[in-house]
PDB file of N, CA, C and O in Angstrom:
ATOM      1  N   MET A   1     -10.196  -6.531  31.785  1.00  0.00           N
ATOM      2  CA  MET A   1      -9.382  -7.488  31.637  1.00  0.00           C
ATOM      3  C   MET A   1      -9.331  -7.097  30.142  1.00  0.00           C
ATOM      4  O   MET A   1     -10.361  -6.585  29.704  1.00  0.00           O
ATOM      5  N   LYS A   2      -7.874  -7.324  28.943  1.00  0.00           N
ATOM      6  CA  LYS A   2      -7.100  -7.383  28.230  1.00  0.00           C
ATOM      7  C   LYS A   2      -7.405  -7.976  27.365  1.00  0.00           C
ATOM      8  O   LYS A   2      -7.682  -9.164  27.527  1.00  0.00           O
ATOM      9  N   ALA A   3      -7.481  -7.298  25.933  1.00  0.00           N
ATOM     10  CA  ALA A   3      -7.307  -8.286  24.857  1.00  0.00           C
ATOM     11  C   ALA A   3      -6.309  -7.587  23.991  1.00  0.00           C
ATOM     12  O   ALA A   3      -6.099  -6.410  24.285  1.00  0.00           O
ATOM     13  N   THR A   4      -5.558  -8.165  22.829  1.00  0.00           N
ATOM     14  CA  THR A   4      -4.339  -7.401  21.467  1.00  0.00           C
ATOM     15  C   THR A   4      -5.729  -8.402  20.863  1.00  0.00           C
ATOM     16  O   THR A   4      -6.255  -9.366  21.418  1.00  0.00           O
ATOM     17  N   VAL A   5      -6.064  -7.757  19.533  1.00  0.00           N
ATOM     18  CA  VAL A   5      -5.773  -8.109  18.523  1.00  0.00           C
ATOM     19  C   VAL A   5      -4.530  -7.912  17.340  1.00  0.00           C
ATOM     20  O   VAL A   5      -3.937  -6.838  17.231  1.00  0.00           O
ATOM     21  N   THR A   6      -4.301  -8.811  16.685  1.00  0.00           N
ATOM     22  CA  THR A   6      -3.205  -8.895  15.688  1.00  0.00           C
ATOM     23  C   THR A   6      -3.500  -9.100  14.408  1.00  0.00           C
ATOM     24  O   THR A   6      -3.537 -10.200  13.855  1.00  0.00           O
ATOM     25  N   VAL A   7      -3.865  -7.315  13.576  1.00  0.00           N
ATOM     26  CA  VAL A   7      -4.859  -8.190  11.588  1.00  0.00           C
ATOM     27  C   VAL A   7      -3.505  -7.805  10.864  1.00  0.00           C
ATOM     28  O   VAL A   7      -2.869  -6.811  10.513  1.00  0.00           O
ATOM     29  N   MET A   8      -3.465  -8.744  10.857  1.00  0.00           N
ATOM     30  CA  MET A   8      -2.204  -8.175   9.027  1.00  0.00           C
ATOM     31  C   MET A   8      -2.891  -9.313   7.806  1.00  0.00           C
ATOM     32  O   MET A   8      -3.458 -10.403   7.867  1.00  0.00           O
ATOM     33  N   PRO A   9      -2.543  -8.517   6.882  1.00  0.00           N
ATOM     34  CA  PRO A   9      -2.560  -8.723   5.034  1.00  0.00           C
ATOM     35  C   PRO A   9      -2.285 -10.544   5.272  1.00  0.00           C
ATOM     36  O   PRO A   9      -1.452 -11.310   5.757  1.00  0.00           O
ATOM     37  N   LYS A  10      -3.651 -10.566   4.538  1.00  0.00           N
ATOM     38  CA  LYS A  10      -3.273 -13.074   4.049  1.00  0.00           C
ATOM     39  C   LYS A  10      -1.473 -12.785   2.707  1.00  0.00           C
ATOM     40  O   LYS A  10      -0.860 -11.900   2.111  1.00  0.00           O
ATOM     41  N   GLN A  11      -1.465 -14.177   2.947  1.00  0.00           N
ATOM     42  CA  GLN A  11      -0.340 -14.257   2.767  1.00  0.00           C
ATOM     43  C   GLN A  11      -0.532 -14.484   0.805  1.00  0.00           C
ATOM     44  O   GLN A  11      -0.937 -15.575   0.403  1.00  0.00           O
ATOM     45  N   GLY A  12      -0.327 -13.794   0.179  1.00  0.00           N
ATOM     46  CA  GLY A  12      -0.853 -13.233  -1.206  1.00  0.00           C
ATOM     47  C   GLY A  12      -1.536 -12.272  -1.939  1.00  0.00           C
ATOM     48  O   GLY A  12      -1.918 -12.062  -3.090  1.00  0.00           O
ATOM     49  N   VAL A  13      -1.550 -11.557  -0.372  1.00  0.00           N
ATOM     50  CA  VAL A  13      -2.198 -10.343  -0.867  1.00  0.00           C
ATOM     51  C   VAL A  13      -1.558  -9.154  -0.800  1.00  0.00           C
ATOM     52  O   VAL A  13      -0.901  -8.938   0.218  1.00  0.00           O
ATOM     53  N   LEU A  14      -1.601  -8.231  -1.754  1.00  0.00           N
ATOM     54  CA  LEU A  14      -0.675  -7.237  -2.600  1.00  0.00           C
ATOM     55  C   LEU A  14      -0.963  -6.438  -0.839  1.00  0.00           C
ATOM     56  O   LEU A  14      -2.000  -6.450  -0.176  1.00  0.00           O
ATOM     57  N   ASP A  15       0.582  -5.722  -0.452  1.00  0.00           N
ATOM     58  CA  ASP A  15       0.457  -4.565   0.397  1.00  0.00           C
ATOM     59  C   ASP A  15       1.056  -3.669   0.369  1.00  0.00           C
ATOM     60  O   ASP A  15       2.229  -3.539   0.718  1.00  0.00           O
ATOM     61  N   PRO A  16      -0.030  -2.498  -0.277  1.00  0.00           N
ATOM     62  CA  PRO A  16       1.068  -1.600  -1.067  1.00  0.00           C
ATOM     63  C   PRO A  16       1.957  -1.086  -0.029  1.00  0.00           C
ATOM     64  O   PRO A  16       3.171  -0.989  -0.204  1.00  0.00           O
ATOM     65  N   GLN A  17       1.111  -0.614   1.505  1.00  0.00           N
ATOM     66  CA  GLN A  17       2.037   0.163   2.825  1.00  0.00           C
ATOM     67  C   GLN A  17       2.758  -0.646   2.465  1.00  0.00           C
ATOM     68  O   GLN A  17       3.364  -0.407   1.421  1.00  0.00           O
ATOM     69  N   GLY A  18       2.988  -1.854   3.115  1.00  0.00           N
ATOM     70  CA  GLY A  18       4.004  -2.651   3.160  1.00  0.00           C
ATOM     71  C   GLY A  18       5.181  -1.945   1.910  1.00  0.00           C
ATOM     72  O   GLY A  18       5.792  -0.877   1.882  1.00  0.00           O
ATOM     73  N   GLU A  19       5.116  -3.252   0.859  1.00  0.00           N
ATOM     74  CA  GLU A  19       6.161  -2.575  -0.286  1.00  0.00           C
ATOM     75  C   GLU A  19       6.259  -0.750   0.483  1.00  0.00           C
ATOM     76  O   GLU A  19       7.133  -0.563   1.330  1.00  0.00           O
ATOM     77  N   ALA A  20       5.745  -0.101   0.268  1.00  0.00           N
ATOM     78  CA  ALA A  20       6.148   1.383   0.178  1.00  0.00           C
ATOM     79  C   ALA A  20       6.574   1.657   1.807  1.00  0.00           C
ATOM     80  O   ALA A  20       6.734   2.874   1.902  1.00  0.00           O
ATOM     81  N   VAL A  21       6.701   1.323   2.486  1.00  0.00           N
ATOM     82  CA  VAL A  21       7.783   1.028   3.519  1.00  0.00           C
ATOM     83  C   VAL A  21       9.070   0.746   3.205  1.00  0.00           C
ATOM     84  O   VAL A  21      10.044   1.498   3.225  1.00  0.00           O
ATOM     85  N   ARG A  22       8.953  -1.051   2.745  1.00  0.00           N
ATOM     86  CA  ARG A  22      10.250  -1.081   2.082  1.00  0.00           C
ATOM     87  C   ARG A  22      10.938  -0.289   1.268  1.00  0.00           C
ATOM     88  O   ARG A  22      12.156  -0.415   1.145  1.00  0.00           O
ATOM     89  N   GLN A  23      10.092   0.804   0.483  1.00  0.00           N
ATOM     90  CA  GLN A  23      10.921   0.982  -0.349  1.00  0.00           C
ATOM     91  C   GLN A  23      11.602   2.571  -0.271  1.00  0.00           C
ATOM     92  O   GLN A  23      12.438   3.142  -0.971  1.00  0.00           O
ATOM     93  N   ALA A  24      10.708   3.035   1.097  1.00  0.00           N
ATOM     94  CA  ALA A  24      11.014   4.020   2.152  1.00  0.00           C
ATOM     95  C   ALA A  24      12.263   3.566   2.790  1.00  0.00           C
ATOM     96  O   ALA A  24      12.688   4.599   3.308  1.00  0.00           O
ATOM     97  N   LEU A  25      13.028   2.700   3.031  1.00  0.00           N
ATOM     98  CA  LEU A  25      13.641   2.288   3.888  1.00  0.00           C
ATOM     99  C   LEU A  25      14.903   1.633   3.006  1.00  0.00           C
ATOM    100  O   LEU A  25      15.914   1.122   3.487  1.00  0.00           O
ATOM    101  N   GLY A  26      14.517   1.809   1.337  1.00  0.00           N
ATOM    102  CA  GLY A  26      15.996   1.470   0.984  1.00  0.00           C
ATOM    103  C   GLY A  26      16.069   2.793   0.808  1.00  0.00           C
ATOM    104  O   GLY A  26      17.141   3.235   0.396  1.00  0.00           O
ATOM    105  N   ALA A  27      14.993   3.699   1.068  1.00  0.00           N
ATOM    106  CA  ALA A  27      15.595   5.338   0.319  1.00  0.00           C
ATOM    107  C   ALA A  27      17.097   5.637   0.941  1.00  0.00           C
ATOM    108  O   ALA A  27      18.152   6.172   0.601  1.00  0.00           O
ATOM    109  N   LEU A  28      16.287   4.680   2.513  1.00  0.00           N
ATOM    110  CA  LEU A  28      16.727   5.528   3.471  1.00  0.00           C
ATOM    111  C   LEU A  28      18.271   5.084   3.474  1.00  0.00           C
ATOM    112  O   LEU A  28      19.092   5.999   3.527  1.00  0.00           O
ATOM    113  N   GLY A  29      18.796   3.598   3.415  1.00  0.00           N
ATOM    114  CA  GLY A  29      19.754   3.107   2.827  1.00  0.00           C
ATOM    115  C   GLY A  29      20.050   1.476   3.810  1.00  0.00           C
ATOM    116  O   GLY A  29      21.053   0.828   4.111  1.00  0.00           O
ATOM    117  N   PHE A  30      18.574   1.335   4.047  1.00  0.00           N
ATOM    118  CA  PHE A  30      18.634  -0.013   4.753  1.00  0.00           C
ATOM    119  C   PHE A  30      18.288  -0.857   3.553  1.00  0.00           C
ATOM    120  O   PHE A  30      17.157  -1.228   3.240  1.00  0.00           O
ATOM    121  N   ASP A  31      19.098  -1.036   3.102  1.00  0.00           N
ATOM    122  CA  ASP A  31      18.898  -2.384   1.600  1.00  0.00           C
ATOM    123  C   ASP A  31      19.025  -4.013   1.837  1.00  0.00           C
ATOM    124  O   ASP A  31      19.170  -4.912   1.009  1.00  0.00           O
ATOM    125  N   GLY A  32      18.879  -4.078   3.803  1.00  0.00           N
ATOM    126  CA  GLY A  32      18.958  -5.483   3.536  1.00  0.00           C
ATOM    127  C   GLY A  32      17.590  -6.028   4.132  1.00  0.00           C
ATOM    128  O   GLY A  32      17.401  -7.072   4.756  1.00  0.00           O
ATOM    129  N   VAL A  33      16.575  -4.909   3.723  1.00  0.00           N
ATOM    130  CA  VAL A  33      15.297  -5.046   3.623  1.00  0.00           C
ATOM    131  C   VAL A  33      14.694  -5.825   2.075  1.00  0.00           C
ATOM    132  O   VAL A  33      14.867  -5.316   0.968  1.00  0.00           O
ATOM    133  N   ALA A  34      13.928  -7.225   2.335  1.00  0.00           N
ATOM    134  CA  ALA A  34      13.526  -7.503   1.527  1.00  0.00           C
ATOM    135  C   ALA A  34      11.638  -7.706   1.324  1.00  0.00           C
ATOM    136  O   ALA A  34      10.907  -7.906   0.353  1.00  0.00           O
ATOM    137  N   GLY A  35      11.445  -7.549   2.616  1.00  0.00           N
ATOM    138  CA  GLY A  35       9.653  -7.448   2.924  1.00  0.00           C
ATOM    139  C   GLY A  35       8.799  -6.749   3.833  1.00  0.00           C
ATOM    140  O   GLY A  35       8.300  -7.161   4.880  1.00  0.00           O
ATOM    141  N   VAL A  36       8.746  -6.136   3.530  1.00  0.00           N
ATOM    142  CA  VAL A  36       7.791  -5.655   4.742  1.00  0.00           C
ATOM    143  C   VAL A  36       6.075  -5.869   4.482  1.00  0.00           C
ATOM    144  O   VAL A  36       5.301  -5.692   3.542  1.00  0.00           O
ATOM    145  N   ARG A  37       6.019  -6.178   5.381  1.00  0.00           N
ATOM    146  CA  ARG A  37       3.815  -6.988   5.383  1.00  0.00           C
ATOM    147  C   ARG A  37       3.449  -5.706   6.699  1.00  0.00           C
ATOM    148  O   ARG A  37       3.983  -5.726   7.808  1.00  0.00           O
ATOM    149  N   GLN A  38       2.694  -4.928   6.358  1.00  0.00           N
ATOM    150  CA  GLN A  38       2.482  -3.799   7.622  1.00  0.00           C
ATOM    151  C   GLN A  38       0.650  -4.077   8.598  1.00  0.00           C
ATOM    152  O   GLN A  38      -0.044  -3.637   7.682  1.00  0.00           O
ATOM    153  N   GLY A  39      -0.004  -4.325   9.296  1.00  0.00           N
ATOM    154  CA  GLY A  39      -0.717  -5.236  10.006  1.00  0.00           C
ATOM    155  C   GLY A  39      -1.231  -3.704  11.072  1.00  0.00           C
ATOM    156  O   GLY A  39      -0.980  -2.522  10.836  1.00  0.00           O
ATOM    157  N   LYS A  40      -1.894  -4.214  12.078  1.00  0.00           N
ATOM    158  CA  LYS A  40      -2.557  -2.809  12.775  1.00  0.00           C
ATOM    159  C   LYS A  40      -2.180  -3.983  13.627  1.00  0.00           C
ATOM    160  O   LYS A  40      -1.992  -5.143  13.260  1.00  0.00           O
ATOM    161  N   VAL A  41      -2.091  -3.385  15.037  1.00  0.00           N
ATOM    162  CA  VAL A  41      -2.493  -3.638  17.039  1.00  0.00           C
ATOM    163  C   VAL A  41      -4.143  -3.476  16.892  1.00  0.00           C
ATOM    164  O   VAL A  41      -4.804  -2.765  16.135  1.00  0.00           O
ATOM    165  N   ILE A  42      -4.481  -4.280  17.769  1.00  0.00           N
ATOM    166  CA  ILE A  42      -6.084  -3.662  18.157  1.00  0.00           C
ATOM    167  C   ILE A  42      -5.883  -3.659  19.715  1.00  0.00           C
ATOM    168  O   ILE A  42      -5.438  -4.741  20.099  1.00  0.00           O
ATOM    169  N   GLU A  43      -6.113  -2.632  20.846  1.00  0.00           N
ATOM    170  CA  GLU A  43      -5.774  -3.445  21.934  1.00  0.00           C
ATOM    171  C   GLU A  43      -7.502  -3.087  23.105  1.00  0.00           C
ATOM    172  O   GLU A  43      -7.870  -1.925  23.277  1.00  0.00           O
ATOM    173  N   LEU A  44      -8.087  -3.984  23.574  1.00  0.00           N
ATOM    174  CA  LEU A  44      -8.957  -4.268  24.230  1.00  0.00           C
ATOM    175  C   LEU A  44      -9.297  -4.185  25.518  1.00  0.00           C
ATOM    176  O   LEU A  44      -9.752  -5.107  26.194  1.00  0.00           O
ATOM    177  N   ASP A  45      -9.027  -2.802  25.959  1.00  0.00           N
ATOM    178  CA  ASP A  45     -10.120  -3.484  27.652  1.00  0.00           C
ATOM    179  C   ASP A  45     -11.106  -3.719  27.930  1.00  0.00           C
ATOM    180  O   ASP A  45     -12.025  -2.905  28.025  1.00  0.00           O
ATOM    181  N   LEU A  46     -11.196  -5.512  28.235  1.00  0.00           N
ATOM    182  CA  LEU A  46     -12.904  -5.666  28.342  1.00  0.00           C
ATOM    183  C   LEU A  46     -13.281  -5.700  29.709  1.00  0.00           C
ATOM    184  O   LEU A  46     -12.438  -5.812  30.599  1.00  0.00           O
ATOM    185  N   ALA A  47     -14.567  -5.604  29.942  1.00  0.00           N
ATOM    186  CA  ALA A  47     -14.874  -6.647  31.565  1.00  0.00           C
ATOM    187  C   ALA A  47     -14.560  -7.519  31.422  1.00  0.00           C
ATOM    188  O   ALA A  47     -14.153  -7.991  30.360  1.00  0.00           O
ATOM    189  N   ASP A  48     -14.675  -8.224  32.837  1.00  0.00           N
ATOM    190  CA  ASP A  48     -14.678  -9.127  33.470  1.00  0.00           C
ATOM    191  C   ASP A  48     -15.634 -10.295  32.568  1.00  0.00           C
ATOM    192  O   ASP A  48     -16.778 -10.057  32.179  1.00  0.00           O
ATOM    193  N   GLY A  49     -14.768 -11.820  32.293  1.00  0.00           N
ATOM    194  CA  GLY A  49     -15.839 -12.648  31.870  1.00  0.00           C
ATOM    195  C   GLY A  49     -16.528 -12.272  30.375  1.00  0.00           C
ATOM    196  O   GLY A  49     -17.617 -12.694  29.987  1.00  0.00           O
ATOM    197  N   THR A  50     -15.711 -11.462  29.708  1.00  0.00           N
ATOM    198  CA  THR A  50     -15.786 -11.396  28.330  1.00  0.00           C
ATOM    199  C   THR A  50     -15.317 -12.846  27.694  1.00  0.00           C
ATOM    200  O   THR A  50     -14.226 -13.251  28.096  1.00  0.00           O
ATOM    201  N   THR A  51     -16.059 -13.710  26.697  1.00  0.00           N
ATOM    202  CA  THR A  51     -14.547 -14.984  25.905  1.00  0.00           C
ATOM    203  C   THR A  51     -14.212 -14.508  24.724  1.00  0.00           C
ATOM    204  O   THR A  51     -14.938 -13.697  24.149  1.00  0.00           O
ATOM    205  N   GLU A  52     -13.112 -14.929  24.227  1.00  0.00           N
ATOM    206  CA  GLU A  52     -11.881 -15.099  23.431  1.00  0.00           C
ATOM    207  C   GLU A  52     -13.699 -14.772  21.918  1.00  0.00           C
ATOM    208  O   GLU A  52     -14.076 -13.983  21.052  1.00  0.00           O
ATOM    209  N   ASP A  53     -14.049 -15.853  22.502  1.00  0.00           N
ATOM    210  CA  ASP A  53     -15.147 -16.474  21.645  1.00  0.00           C
ATOM    211  C   ASP A  53     -16.138 -14.752  20.779  1.00  0.00           C
ATOM    212  O   ASP A  53     -16.688 -14.650  19.683  1.00  0.00           O
ATOM    213  N   THR A  54     -15.957 -13.728  21.900  1.00  0.00           N
ATOM    214  CA  THR A  54     -16.656 -12.675  21.731  1.00  0.00           C
ATOM    215  C   THR A  54     -15.575 -11.776  20.871  1.00  0.00           C
ATOM    216  O   THR A  54     -15.937 -10.756  20.283  1.00  0.00           O
ATOM    217  N   VAL A  55     -14.319 -12.212  20.853  1.00  0.00           N
ATOM    218  CA  VAL A  55     -13.495 -11.060  20.824  1.00  0.00           C
ATOM    219  C   VAL A  55     -13.532 -11.161  19.089  1.00  0.00           C
ATOM    220  O   VAL A  55     -13.578 -10.258  18.254  1.00  0.00           O
ATOM    221  N   ARG A  56     -13.475 -13.194  18.875  1.00  0.00           N
ATOM    222  CA  ARG A  56     -13.481 -13.478  17.933  1.00  0.00           C
ATOM    223  C   ARG A  56     -14.626 -13.378  16.961  1.00  0.00           C
ATOM    224  O   ARG A  56     -14.592 -13.890  15.842  1.00  0.00           O
ATOM    225  N   GLU A  57     -16.183 -12.331  17.697  1.00  0.00           N
ATOM    226  CA  GLU A  57     -17.019 -11.664  17.076  1.00  0.00           C
ATOM    227  C   GLU A  57     -17.059  -9.998  16.309  1.00  0.00           C
ATOM    228  O   GLU A  57     -17.664  -9.627  15.303  1.00  0.00           O
ATOM    229  N   MET A  58     -16.213  -9.282  17.190  1.00  0.00           N
ATOM    230  CA  MET A  58     -15.621  -8.175  17.639  1.00  0.00           C
ATOM    231  C   MET A  58     -15.030  -8.409  15.914  1.00  0.00           C
ATOM    232  O   MET A  58     -15.520  -7.659  15.070  1.00  0.00           O
ATOM    233  N   CYS A  59     -14.365  -9.076  15.626  1.00  0.00           N
ATOM    234  CA  CYS A  59     -12.846  -8.975  14.862  1.00  0.00           C
ATOM    235  C   CYS A  59     -14.069  -9.532  13.577  1.00  0.00           C
ATOM    236  O   CYS A  59     -14.068  -8.696  12.674  1.00  0.00           O
ATOM    237  N   GLU A  60     -14.921 -10.520  13.332  1.00  0.00           N
ATOM    238  CA  GLU A  60     -14.785 -11.167  12.127  1.00  0.00           C
ATOM    239  C   GLU A  60     -15.812  -9.783  11.412  1.00  0.00           C
ATOM    240  O   GLU A  60     -15.649  -9.357  10.268  1.00  0.00           O
ATOM    241  N   ALA A  61     -17.174  -9.097  12.700  1.00  0.00           N
ATOM    242  CA  ALA A  61     -17.991  -8.135  12.238  1.00  0.00           C
ATOM    243  C   ALA A  61     -16.918  -6.846  11.954  1.00  0.00           C
ATOM    244  O   ALA A  61     -17.048  -6.458  10.793  1.00  0.00           O
ATOM    245  N   LEU A  62     -16.140  -6.267  12.527  1.00  0.00           N
ATOM    246  CA  LEU A  62     -15.233  -4.628  12.587  1.00  0.00           C
ATOM    247  C   LEU A  62     -14.589  -5.169  12.334  1.00  0.00           C
ATOM    248  O   LEU A  62     -14.899  -5.786  11.315  1.00  0.00           O
ATOM    249  N   LEU A  63     -12.979  -5.546  12.967  1.00  0.00           N
ATOM    250  CA  LEU A  63     -12.300  -5.262  13.456  1.00  0.00           C
ATOM    251  C   LEU A  63     -11.131  -5.652  12.595  1.00  0.00           C
ATOM    252  O   LEU A  63     -10.140  -4.922  12.637  1.00  0.00           O
ATOM    253  N   ALA A  64     -11.119  -7.279  11.404  1.00  0.00           N
ATOM    254  CA  ALA A  64     -11.044  -7.652  10.465  1.00  0.00           C
ATOM    255  C   ALA A  64     -11.794  -8.232   9.361  1.00  0.00           C
ATOM    256  O   ALA A  64     -12.803  -8.934   9.306  1.00  0.00           O
ATOM    257  N   ASN A  65     -10.746  -7.567   8.213  1.00  0.00           N
ATOM    258  CA  ASN A  65     -11.546  -7.529   6.740  1.00  0.00           C
ATOM    259  C   ASN A  65     -10.692  -8.821   6.593  1.00  0.00           C
ATOM    260  O   ASN A  65      -9.499  -9.047   6.390  1.00  0.00           O
ATOM    261  N   THR A  66     -12.111  -9.775   6.833  1.00  0.00           N
ATOM    262  CA  THR A  66     -11.794 -11.720   6.960  1.00  0.00           C
ATOM    263  C   THR A  66     -11.414 -11.593   5.846  1.00  0.00           C
ATOM    264  O   THR A  66     -10.184 -11.558   5.853  1.00  0.00           O
ATOM    265  N   VAL A  67     -12.131 -11.431   4.105  1.00  0.00           N
ATOM    266  CA  VAL A  67     -11.393 -11.468   2.673  1.00  0.00           C
ATOM    267  C   VAL A  67      -9.239 -11.680   2.568  1.00  0.00           C
ATOM    268  O   VAL A  67      -8.396 -12.389   2.018  1.00  0.00           O
ATOM    269  N   ILE A  68      -9.317 -10.782   3.297  1.00  0.00           N
ATOM    270  CA  ILE A  68      -7.907 -10.228   3.019  1.00  0.00           C
ATOM    271  C   ILE A  68      -6.707 -10.318   4.459  1.00  0.00           C
ATOM    272  O   ILE A  68      -5.479 -10.394   4.519  1.00  0.00           O
ATOM    273  N   GLU A  69      -7.655 -10.270   5.347  1.00  0.00           N
ATOM    274  CA  GLU A  69      -6.821 -10.014   6.246  1.00  0.00           C
ATOM    275  C   GLU A  69      -6.963 -11.698   7.143  1.00  0.00           C
ATOM    276  O   GLU A  69      -7.762 -12.586   6.844  1.00  0.00           O
ATOM    277  N   SER A  70      -6.279 -11.727   7.892  1.00  0.00           N
ATOM    278  CA  SER A  70      -6.153 -12.872   9.475  1.00  0.00           C
ATOM    279  C   SER A  70      -6.014 -12.251  10.175  1.00  0.00           C
ATOM    280  O   SER A  70      -5.330 -11.266   9.895  1.00  0.00           O
ATOM    281  N   TYR A  71      -6.658 -12.405  11.826  1.00  0.00           N
ATOM    282  CA  TYR A  71      -5.891 -11.592  12.953  1.00  0.00           C
ATOM    283  C   TYR A  71      -5.601 -12.712  13.572  1.00  0.00           C
ATOM    284  O   TYR A  71      -5.983 -13.775  13.082  1.00  0.00           O
ATOM    285  N   ARG A  72      -4.889 -12.682  14.738  1.00  0.00           N
ATOM    286  CA  ARG A  72      -4.672 -13.250  15.860  1.00  0.00           C
ATOM    287  C   ARG A  72      -5.209 -12.352  17.335  1.00  0.00           C
ATOM    288  O   ARG A  72      -5.273 -11.125  17.420  1.00  0.00           O
ATOM    289  N   ILE A  73      -5.557 -13.355  18.426  1.00  0.00           N
ATOM    290  CA  ILE A  73      -6.562 -12.795  19.458  1.00  0.00           C
ATOM    291  C   ILE A  73      -5.760 -13.139  20.497  1.00  0.00           C
ATOM    292  O   ILE A  73      -6.042 -14.309  20.757  1.00  0.00           O
ATOM    293  N   GLU A  74      -4.365 -12.501  21.708  1.00  0.00           N
ATOM    294  CA  GLU A  74      -4.077 -12.700  22.398  1.00  0.00           C
ATOM    295  C   GLU A  74      -4.576 -12.115  23.540  1.00  0.00           C
ATOM    296  O   GLU A  74      -4.306 -10.920  23.664  1.00  0.00           O
ATOM    297  N   ILE A  75      -5.545 -12.879  24.822  1.00  0.00           N
ATOM    298  CA  ILE A  75      -6.081 -12.545  25.850  1.00  0.00           C
ATOM    299  C   ILE A  75      -5.151 -12.264  27.343  1.00  0.00           C
ATOM    300  O   ILE A  75      -4.427 -13.245  27.512  1.00  0.00           O
ATOM    301  N   GLY A  76      -5.026 -11.591  28.068  1.00  0.00           N
ATOM    302  CA  GLY A  76      -4.128 -11.491  29.592  1.00  0.00           C
ATOM    303  C   GLY A  76      -3.516  -9.894  29.081  1.00  0.00           C
ATOM    304  O   GLY A  76      -2.756  -9.260  29.813  1.00  0.00           O
TER     305      GLY A  76
END
């Protein structure tokens, strides 16, 4: 069983990595980029029977800093 967890900075939280990417794209001539938010994607290979609630617990305990990040879980 596979799960994909997408972690992104919450709206309103400064994203210095995203801003650095936006500036670098501008320096490369890509002037149409108004904003960039950079996050991470985590793919988990799970034992059969692992529940979405268990994956949520993993996110809350380790995979996401829930003070400044939100996450989305996709099972399948």
